[in-house]
C-alpha positions as a printed Julia matrix, in Angstrom:
365×3 Matrix{Float64}:
 -20.05  -17.39    0.26
 -20.42  -15.54    3.1
 -21.04  -11.87    2.94
 -21.12  -11.07    6.74
 -17.41  -10.36    6.67
 -15.71   -9.25   10.09
 -15.34   -5.52   10.69
 -11.57   -4.44   10.31
 -11.87   -2.97   13.69
 -11.75   -6.23   15.3
  -8.08   -6.52   14.42
  -6.98   -3.48   16.06
  -7.12   -2.31   19.57
  -9.3     0.83   20.25
  -6.59    2.96   21.44
  -4.6     2.15   18.37
  -7.33    3.55   16.26
  -7.78    6.58   18.56
  -4.01    7.47   18.15
  -4.06    6.86   14.49
  -7.21    9.11   14.07
  -6.16   11.68   16.42
  -3.42   12.93   14.18
  -4.76   12.51   10.66
  -5.37   16.13   10.17
  -2.17   17.25   11.54
  -0.44   14.35    9.3
  -2.04   16.06    6.38
  -0.49   19.4     7.46
   2.85   17.85    7.94
   2.49   15.91    4.46
   3.85   12.75    6.36
   2.81   10.62    9.18
   2.72   12.12   12.42
   5.2    11.32   15.14
   2.84    9.85   17.35
   1.54    7.71   14.58
   5.0     6.31   13.74
   5.75    5.47   17.36
   2.82    3.21   17.06
   3.94    1.64   13.77
   7.15    0.97   15.3
   5.87   -0.49   18.52
   3.94   -2.98   16.36
   6.42   -3.6    13.93
   3.95   -2.96   11.18
   6.67   -1.87    8.63
   8.46   -5.43    9.34
   5.14   -7.41    8.3
   6.77   -8.8     5.51
  10.45   -8.59    6.49
  11.89  -12.03    7.05
  12.06  -13.59   10.51
  15.61  -14.33   10.51
  16.13  -10.6    10.49
  13.62   -9.79   13.33
  10.68   -9.58   10.54
   7.1   -10.65   11.19
   7.04  -12.82    8.07
   3.57  -12.74    8.03
   1.58  -15.14    5.54
  -0.5   -13.26    2.72
  -4.0   -14.08    4.16
  -3.36  -12.57    7.69
  -1.28   -9.61    5.94
  -4.36   -8.46    3.71
  -6.36   -8.56    6.93
  -4.05   -6.44    8.8
  -3.49   -3.86    6.19
  -7.33   -3.54    5.21
  -7.69   -2.89    9.11
  -4.91   -0.09    9.07
  -6.33    1.48    6.0
  -9.94    1.64    7.58
  -8.25    3.33   10.68
  -6.69    5.93    8.11
  -6.05    5.42    4.51
  -2.7     7.45    4.32
  -1.32    5.46    7.21
  -2.45    2.23    5.9
  -1.0     2.82    2.39
   2.63    3.88    4.01
   2.66    0.57    5.87
   1.46   -1.49    2.93
   4.07    0.04    0.78
   6.88    0.13    2.79
   6.51   -3.42    4.33
   6.23   -4.46    0.62
   9.61   -2.93    0.03
  10.66   -4.94    3.2
   9.54   -8.11    1.25
  12.37   -7.5    -1.17
  14.86   -8.36    1.76
  14.01  -11.78    1.1
  15.75  -11.65   -1.88
  19.0    -9.74   -0.66
  22.25  -10.86   -0.04
  22.4   -11.65    3.75
  25.19   -9.42    4.75
  23.32   -6.62    3.03
  20.05   -7.73    4.56
  21.56   -7.66    7.99
  22.96   -4.08    7.54
  19.58   -2.91    6.34
  17.94   -4.22    9.56
  20.66   -3.4    12.01
  18.47    0.04   12.58
  15.32   -1.01   14.84
  13.38    1.56   13.27
  14.14    0.14    9.54
  11.71    1.35    7.01
  12.08    0.8     3.38
  10.47    2.96    0.55
  10.93    2.95   -3.37
   9.31    3.02   -6.68
   8.96    0.47   -9.23
   9.53    2.61  -12.15
  12.61    1.88  -14.25
  13.63    5.71  -14.31
  17.35    5.36  -13.46
  20.39    3.77  -14.78
  23.08    1.51  -13.0
  26.56    1.71  -14.78
  28.38   -1.31  -14.24
  31.74   -0.31  -12.69
  34.35   -2.94  -11.35
  32.57   -4.79   -8.47
  29.6    -2.44   -8.3
  27.41    0.23  -10.02
  27.14    3.97  -10.41
  23.56    4.9    -9.82
  21.89    7.99  -11.6
  18.07    8.77  -11.91
  15.23   10.22  -10.45
  11.97    8.5    -9.44
   8.23    9.41   -8.45
   5.71    8.62   -5.9
   7.64    6.83   -3.28
   5.08    6.38   -0.26
   6.67    6.54    3.17
   9.89    7.97    1.83
  10.2    10.78    4.4
  10.51    8.04    7.15
  12.52    5.57    5.08
  16.14    4.31    6.06
  16.94    2.71    2.86
  15.18    3.19   -0.65
  14.55    1.0    -3.44
  15.09    1.77   -7.25
  14.65    0.29  -10.54
  17.62    0.91  -12.83
  18.39    0.17  -16.53
  21.79   -1.66  -16.38
  24.32   -0.2   -18.58
  27.84   -0.82  -19.64
  30.13    2.26  -20.98
  26.95    3.81  -21.13
  25.05    1.28  -23.44
  22.13   -0.6   -22.06
  22.64   -4.32  -21.32
  20.32   -6.35  -23.16
  18.37   -9.6   -22.14
  18.35  -12.74  -24.31
  15.15  -11.39  -25.8
  16.48   -7.87  -26.86
  14.85   -6.05  -24.09
  16.88   -3.76  -21.64
  17.89   -5.63  -18.41
  16.4    -4.0   -15.56
  17.33   -4.8   -11.95
  16.59   -3.33   -8.73
  18.94   -1.82   -5.94
  18.56   -0.94   -2.47
  20.3     2.44   -1.42
  20.89    4.27    1.89
  18.51    7.05    2.51
  21.7     9.5     3.0
  22.73    8.82   -0.62
  19.08    9.84   -1.86
  17.71   13.64   -2.41
  14.15   14.05   -1.89
  12.22   16.19   -4.0
   8.68   17.76   -3.37
   6.36   15.99   -5.82
   3.22   15.04   -4.22
   0.6    17.54   -4.86
  -2.47   15.58   -5.24
  -6.0    15.88   -3.59
  -5.66   12.76   -1.31
  -3.05   10.63    0.57
  -1.41   13.66    1.47
   0.04   12.02    4.62
   1.85    9.49    2.79
   4.5    11.95    1.78
   4.98   10.18   -1.46
   7.31   12.74   -2.77
   9.98   12.16   -5.76
  13.59   11.48   -5.23
  16.86   11.57   -7.23
  20.36    9.92   -6.91
  23.46   11.31   -8.55
  26.65    9.44   -9.0
  26.18    7.12   -6.08
  28.57    3.91   -6.15
  27.24    0.83   -4.56
  28.76   -2.61   -4.6
  26.87   -5.48   -6.09
  25.46   -6.77   -2.76
  22.87   -3.76   -3.2
  21.34   -5.18   -6.27
  19.0    -8.23   -6.17
  16.53   -9.96   -8.41
  12.81  -10.57   -7.59
  12.06  -14.24   -8.79
  11.1   -17.21   -6.76
  14.4   -18.96   -7.54
  16.44  -15.99   -6.64
  14.83  -16.16   -3.05
  17.56  -16.06   -0.37
  14.96  -16.74    2.13
  13.81  -20.33    1.11
   9.91  -20.06    2.58
   6.68  -19.81    0.86
   6.52  -16.02    1.3
   9.2   -15.22   -0.84
   8.35  -17.84   -3.69
   4.75  -16.51   -4.08
   4.45  -14.41   -7.16
   5.04  -10.52   -6.65
   2.34   -9.51   -8.85
  -0.47  -11.2    -6.94
   1.06  -10.05   -3.66
   1.18   -6.53   -4.71
  -2.58   -6.65   -6.36
  -4.0    -8.17   -3.15
  -2.59   -5.77   -0.73
  -3.46   -2.7    -2.71
  -6.91   -4.03   -3.07
  -7.02   -4.56    0.6
  -6.34   -0.96    1.21
  -8.87    0.38   -0.89
 -11.51   -1.98    0.85
 -10.42   -0.66    4.29
 -11.08    3.07    3.04
 -14.41    2.1     1.84
 -15.4     0.58    4.71
 -14.33    3.72    6.8
 -16.42    5.83    4.35
 -19.68    3.41    4.94
 -18.95    3.67    8.8
 -18.95    7.73    8.42
 -22.16    7.41    6.3
 -24.25    6.67    9.57
 -23.6    10.01   11.3
 -23.72   11.89    7.89
 -27.03   10.7     7.26
 -28.2    11.4    10.63
 -26.95   14.91   10.43
 -28.69   15.42    7.19
 -32.0    13.87    8.41
 -31.94   16.11   11.39
 -30.86   19.41    9.85
 -32.57   19.64    6.61
 -36.35   20.13    6.43
 -36.59   18.89    2.89
 -35.36   15.44    3.78
 -38.42   13.3     4.73
 -38.77    9.93    6.5
 -39.16    8.4     3.11
 -35.39   10.02    2.22
 -34.05    8.78    5.15
 -35.03    5.32    4.42
 -33.79    5.6     1.04
 -30.42    6.52    2.34
 -30.4     3.7     4.95
 -31.45    1.07    2.31
 -28.68    2.44    0.04
 -26.43    1.98    2.72
 -27.37   -1.7     3.64
 -27.23   -2.57    0.11
 -23.87   -1.11   -0.54
 -22.42   -2.41    2.45
 -23.46   -5.85    1.54
 -22.03   -5.68   -2.05
 -18.77   -4.63   -0.51
 -18.61   -7.4     1.87
 -19.66   -9.8    -0.85
 -16.4    -8.64   -2.67
 -14.54   -8.68    0.25
 -15.26  -12.33    1.15
 -14.69  -13.46   -2.53
 -11.21  -11.79   -2.55
 -10.33  -13.55    0.94
 -11.21  -16.86   -0.58
  -9.14  -16.33   -3.59
  -6.3   -15.09   -1.67
  -6.4   -18.03    1.01
  -6.9   -20.73   -2.04
  -3.76  -19.28   -3.97
  -1.76  -19.28   -0.32
  -2.67  -22.97   -0.08
  -1.63  -23.9    -3.58
   0.9   -20.9    -4.76
   1.68  -22.83   -7.9
  -1.71  -23.2    -9.23
  -1.97  -20.54  -11.88
  -5.55  -20.62  -12.3
  -5.87  -19.66   -8.55
  -3.2   -16.89   -8.94
  -5.46  -15.49  -11.83
  -8.46  -15.62   -9.37
  -6.48  -13.31   -6.94
  -5.63  -10.81   -9.75
  -9.27  -10.63  -10.88
 -10.89  -10.5    -7.51
  -8.38   -7.66   -6.49
  -9.43   -5.68   -9.29
 -13.33   -6.27   -8.68
 -12.67   -5.17   -5.02
 -10.96   -2.08   -6.13
 -13.8    -1.52   -8.54
 -16.58   -2.24   -5.85
 -14.89    0.0    -3.41
 -14.96    3.01   -5.7
 -18.47    2.35   -6.87
 -19.83    1.7    -3.32
 -18.5     5.09   -1.97
 -19.6     6.54   -5.03
 -23.25    5.57   -4.72
 -23.56    6.77   -1.26
 -21.51    9.95   -1.61
 -24.41   12.07   -3.08
 -26.56   11.4     0.07
 -23.82   12.82    2.47
 -24.35   16.67    1.98
 -21.91   19.24    1.86
 -20.13   17.8     4.86
 -18.53   15.36    2.57
 -17.18   18.04    0.29
 -15.78   19.97    3.08
 -11.81   19.29    3.14
 -11.82   19.6     6.88
 -14.06   16.78    7.49
 -13.05   13.09    8.06
 -15.51   11.63    5.41
 -13.87   14.1     2.83
 -10.44   12.93    3.81
 -11.52    9.31    3.34
 -13.11   10.34    0.03
 -10.21   12.04   -1.23
  -8.0     9.19   -0.03
 -10.0     6.51   -1.55
 -10.29    8.23   -4.94
  -6.5     9.07   -5.11
  -5.12    5.61   -4.12
  -7.58    4.01   -6.75
  -5.68    5.65   -9.3
  -3.03    3.16   -8.77
  -2.25    1.64  -12.39
  -2.12   -1.86  -10.99
  -5.88   -1.99  -10.35
  -7.37    0.55  -12.89
  -8.28   -2.26  -15.53
 -10.23   -5.52  -15.07
  -7.72   -7.53  -17.26
């Protein structure tokens, strides 16, 4: 297994990175991506990475997707996360009725946000449903043209049950105009994701707004939409955390230099200790990245192999854990610069430690 992984900067043009990073502080103040960042996202169609080609999307194979998303999160954690979550929601279009899908992508700046929590209801009414509910933490919701929701299906107010007695839960796609945003994101990091809450009250939609995430229900019959959603989600989120960790390790170089230059109590031996730690942690991170990429590639080549899919889940969780631990091992050497909320290295630290709280990658099994 190789540990000399390519740096994510090789996938992004330098002026793209300059544009993304030039507005990160302002994006935090706005609580959402800056218009200049968004313009770049639209130009490069990053929200469409997983959208079906038949509707103008890029339909990116998973191995290439995780590399791109890692690179974007290396450029900026919040932007990478918004792109990942929103283009992930775009993957759902592969399961939508074609007429509805064409309506969604009629807007050249289409962006889909949403939540996986089943905190709404969809009451069966004639040929459609009446949607009610509230949902938390929808990254990119301020830029969305459509929003997805998970709902418990009800009939006459009573939950419809599956054959095994559990409640039937289905996702829907809703026009942004029918959704009310609520201030809800009050955490230390990922501030520019604008991951606010939203609610829907008494909105009627016809049945074309409802879909089912299942390989057998895919309307676009290609491998991307037959690939299991769980492993796709785990892999894309893990790639984001890896990108943020790589950004932090990059920033350790000037942080260590600043500490060595300005603190008389830092001896040459201390500098050597810091640089050795950086080399060790970077190697560990790259080894985890390599194992993860190999697992993703193998599962993409044989998507019906359960053992290979299990390995994607495992290496995704290992990579998330490794990203946290590598950053944690280097943080004490960075000085107060890393503790100041106005610095880039602190923003990366906050973003990583906030994003890594995602429940999908918290536990190893």
